[in-house]
C-alpha positions in Angstrom: 0.0 0.0 0.0 1.3 3.4 -0.8 2.3 6.0 1.8 -0.9 7.8 0.8 -3.2 4.9 1.7 -5.4 7.2 3.8 -6.2 9.0 0.5 -7.9 5.9 -0.9 -11.5 6.7 0.3 -11.1 10.2 -1.0 -9.9 9.1 -4.4 -12.7 6.5 -4.6 -15.2 9.2 -3.8 -13.8 11.4 -6.6 -14.0 8.5 -9.0 -17.6 7.9 -8.2 -18.4 11.7 -8.5 -17.1 11.6 -12.0 -18.5 8.2 -13.0 -21.8 8.1 -11.1 -24.5 10.6 -12.0 -23.6 11.6 -15.6 -22.0 8.4 -16.9 -23.7 5.6 -14.8 -20.5 3.9 -14.1 -19.5 1.5 -11.3 -16.6 0.1 -9.4 -15.4 -3.4 -10.2 -12.3 -5.3 -9.2 -10.9 -5.6 -5.7 -12.9 -2.7 -4.2 -16.2 -4.3 -5.3 -15.1 -7.7 -3.9 -14.3 -6.1 -0.5 -17.6 -4.2 -0.6 -19.4 -7.5 -1.0 -17.8 -8.8 2.2 -14.6 -10.6 1.2 -11.5 -9.4 3.1 -8.5 -8.8 0.8 -6.1 -6.1 0.0 -6.1 -3.8 -3.0 -4.1 -0.7 -4.0 -5.9 0.5 -7.1 -9.4 1.3 -8.3 -11.0 -0.5 -11.2 -14.2 1.0 -12.7 -16.4 0.6 -15.8 -18.8 2.7 -17.8 -20.4 2.9 -21.2 -19.1 5.8 -23.1 -18.8 6.6 -26.8 -15.1 7.0 -28.0 -15.7 10.6 -28.9 -16.4 11.5 -25.3 -13.2 9.9 -23.8 -11.3 13.3 -23.9 -14.2 14.9 -22.0 -14.1 12.1 -19.4 -10.3 12.7 -19.0 -11.0 16.4 -18.4 -13.6 15.5 -15.7 -11.1 13.3 -14.0 -8.4 15.9 -14.2 -10.6 18.3 -12.2 -10.2 15.7 -9.4 -6.5 15.4 -9.9 -6.8 12.1 -11.7 -4.7 12.2 -14.8 -3.7 9.8 -17.6 -0.7 7.7 -16.8 0.3 7.2 -20.4 0.7 9.9 -23.0 -1.7 8.5 -25.6 -4.5 7.6 -23.2 -7.4 8.3 -25.6 -5.9 6.3 -28.4 -5.0 3.5 -26.0 -8.6 3.5 -24.7 -10.0 3.4 -28.2 -7.9 0.4 -29.1 -7.9 -1.5 -25.8 -11.1 -0.3 -24.2 -9.4 0.8 -20.9 -8.5 4.3 -19.8 -5.3 4.2 -17.7 -5.4 6.9 -15.1 -3.6 7.8 -11.8 -4.4 10.1 -8.9 -1.6 12.6 -9.1 -1.0 13.2 -5.4 -1.5 9.7 -4.0 -0.3 7.8 -7.0 -3.3 5.5 -6.8 -4.0 3.9 -10.2 -7.5 4.1 -11.6 -8.3 1.9 -14.5 -11.6 2.6 -16.3 -12.9 -0.1 -18.6 -15.1 1.0 -21.5 -18.1 -1.3 -21.5 -19.0 -2.6 -25.0 -20.7 -6.0 -24.6 -24.3 -6.8 -23.8 -23.2 -8.5 -20.6 -21.4 -5.3 -19.5 -24.5 -3.2 -20.3 -26.7 -5.6 -18.3 -24.2 -5.5 -15.4 -24.3 -1.7 -15.4 -28.1 -1.7 -15.6 -28.3 -3.8 -12.4 -25.5 -2.1 -10.4 -26.3 -1.4 -6.7 -25.2 1.3 -4.3 -23.3 0.3 -1.2 -21.2 2.1 1.5 -17.5 1.5 1.3 -15.4 3.2 4.0 -18.0 6.0 4.3 -18.2 6.4 0.5 -21.3 5.5 -1.5 -20.2 3.5 -4.5 -22.0 1.6 -7.3 -20.9 -2.1 -7.7 -22.1 -5.0 -9.7 -24.4 -7.8 -8.5 -22.3 -10.7 -7.0 -23.0 -12.9 -10.1 -21.9 -10.2 -12.5 -18.7 -9.7 -10.5 -18.0 -13.5 -10.6 -18.3 -13.2 -14.4 -16.0 -10.2 -14.6 -13.5 -12.1 -12.4 -13.7 -15.3 -14.4 -13.1 -13.5 -17.7 -10.1 -11.7 -16.3 -8.9 -15.1 -14.9 -5.7 -13.9 -13.2 -4.9 -15.9 -10.0 -6.4 -13.2 -7.7 -9.5 -12.9 -9.9 -10.1 -16.6 -9.6 -9.7 -16.5 -5.8 -12.2 -13.6 -5.7 -14.7 -15.5 -7.9 -14.4 -18.5 -5.6 -14.9 -16.4 -2.5 -18.0 -14.7 -4.0 -19.5 -18.0 -5.0 -18.9 -19.4 -1.5 -20.8 -16.5 0.0 -23.5 -15.7 -2.6 -24.0 -18.9 -4.6 -27.6 -19.4 -3.4 -28.5 -15.9 -4.6 -27.0 -16.2 -8.1 -28.5 -17.3 -11.4 -25.9 -20.0 -11.9 -27.3 -20.9 -15.3 -26.6 -17.3 -16.5 -23.1 -17.3 -14.9 -22.3 -20.6 -16.6 -23.6 -19.4 -20.0 -21.8 -16.1 -20.1 -18.5 -17.6 -18.8 -18.8 -20.4 -21.4 -19.4 -17.8 -24.2 -16.3 -15.8 -23.1 -14.2 -19.0 -22.7 -15.1 -20.0 -26.3 -14.3 -16.6 -27.8 -10.9 -16.5 -26.0 -10.3 -20.2 -26.6 -9.8 -21.0 -22.9 -12.1 -24.0 -22.1 -10.3 -24.4 -18.7 -12.3 -21.3 -17.5 -15.5 -23.4 -17.7 -13.8 -26.3 -15.8 -12.6 -23.9 -13.1 -16.0 -22.3 -12.7 -17.6 -25.8 -12.4 -15.0 -26.7 -9.7 -15.8 -23.6 -7.7 -19.6 -24.0 -8.1 -19.3 -27.7 -6.9 -17.4 -26.5 -3.9 -19.8 -23.7 -3.1 -23.0 -25.9 -3.3 -21.7 -28.7 -1.1 
């Protein structure tokens, strides 16, 4: 954790002030996992929103008003190509990654976001089942651990057929059938 860890709630509030009302964005990643009750560490803020490419420069300006600036020189071009805006809070050096939502799943997740309190800050986060899908698609070791923790805690509240279908579709597109196998292993553990 950076020496500016005490700034984390303030940066998170600023991110939500930019993303929330006008753009309808939400927090994903480690912060959302923690907000859903799974204890783990995180040092950055991951968010998502639906925004046309021609409004990315405007979004960067809105973030700059909060001291959150691009951490690469060609941020707009990178976001247009890779669908993620790489930002950093100037004073605290907390990274803020903003994913541009493009897929029907992402639009559905945004439409069903919910508001929760996180360290005294109101943030929008996905439903647990949507966060499991995000995590399985990312599929890094920490993401898989997060998905498993969410399944263990919320499995009985999830539409598992939907989770299986969407993860299976992603796995097919990225040619990673092991994602489906891993999901099934975690579901079996959660329901026993």
